[in-house]
Structure formats: C-alpha cells, structure tokens
N, C-alpha and C positions, 0 to 999 in steps of 0.2 A: 480540291474545290477551292476553299480559300486559303490563301497562304498570308497569315498575318492581317487581316483585313481586304487582301488586295485578291481578287477573283483569279483564279489559274486562267493563265492567256489559252491553254489547250480546250478548258470547258468553256470559257467564253466563244471561243470559234466553234466548237462543236454545238452548242445552243443555238447559236447564230445561225449554222447552216443545216440544222434539223428543220426539214419540213413541217413536221408535227408541231413545231412552236409558231409557226405562222397560221394566221387564220386567212384564208383567203389569199394567201401569200403577200399579204401587205399589213395585216394587224398582228404584232407580236404578243404572243401569250405564254407567258412561262412561269409557273409558281415556284419554281426552284432557283430563280434569276431573282436576286433582291434588288439589283438595280433597277432605277427608276427609268433611267434613258438610256438603253443599251444602243449599240451602235448598230445602223441599219444594215441590211443584206449587202449594199453595194459598196459599203465601208465610207461611204459620202454622208456626213452628218449621223444623226440620233434619230430613233423612235421611241414611242411609247411602251411601256411594259404593262399592258392591259390587265394582267393577272397582279399587279401590285396597286391595292387601293390608293396608296399615296401618288403614284405617278397619274392614276387617273385623275386624282383630285387636282393635281398641279396642273394637269392638261387642262382640266374645266377652269379652275382659275385664269389661265393663260388665254383662253377664248373669251370670257368674259371680261377680263381687262381690255383685250382688244376691241370688244364691241361697244364697250362704254368710253374708251377713248374716241372713237369712230364718233359715238354720238357727242361727245363733248366738242370736239373739232368741227362736226357741222353746226353746232350752235354758235360757235365763235365767229364764224363766217359772216 
C-alpha cells in the first residue's frame, strides 16, 4: 500500500479505476486513500477526495477565497 510515505502506483491506479470509489461517476470518495487531491479518472488534473475531511475543508476554503476575491474586485471597479 504505502512504500515509505509514497503510495504504491498499482494501488493508486486500482483505486482510481474502481467505479465504487466514484459517486455518480464524478465525485471521488475513498476512505482508504489519504491523499487530499488524487488524480482524476482522465489523468488530466486532480479531484477532491470527499472522504478526507481535510480535502473537503481545503476545497471549501478555495471556494470561499474565490468568492471573497471576486467581491473585492467588484468593489474596486
């Protein structure tokens, strides 16, 4: 599973390709995977592991930051 703090590539690939780890085919949910942002199924970019509370908190923080920055720039116009 883990090789010195690095995830085994085979396990990572198996988790990503397992349909039971994807809710509605788009939301990654795997309690065994401790990564916050694992690669997407398409291998282009990353997704949020919604089973990891830290990744959900980081995702919410990013959304809040984008909304707040948007409001700030609106006021500066």
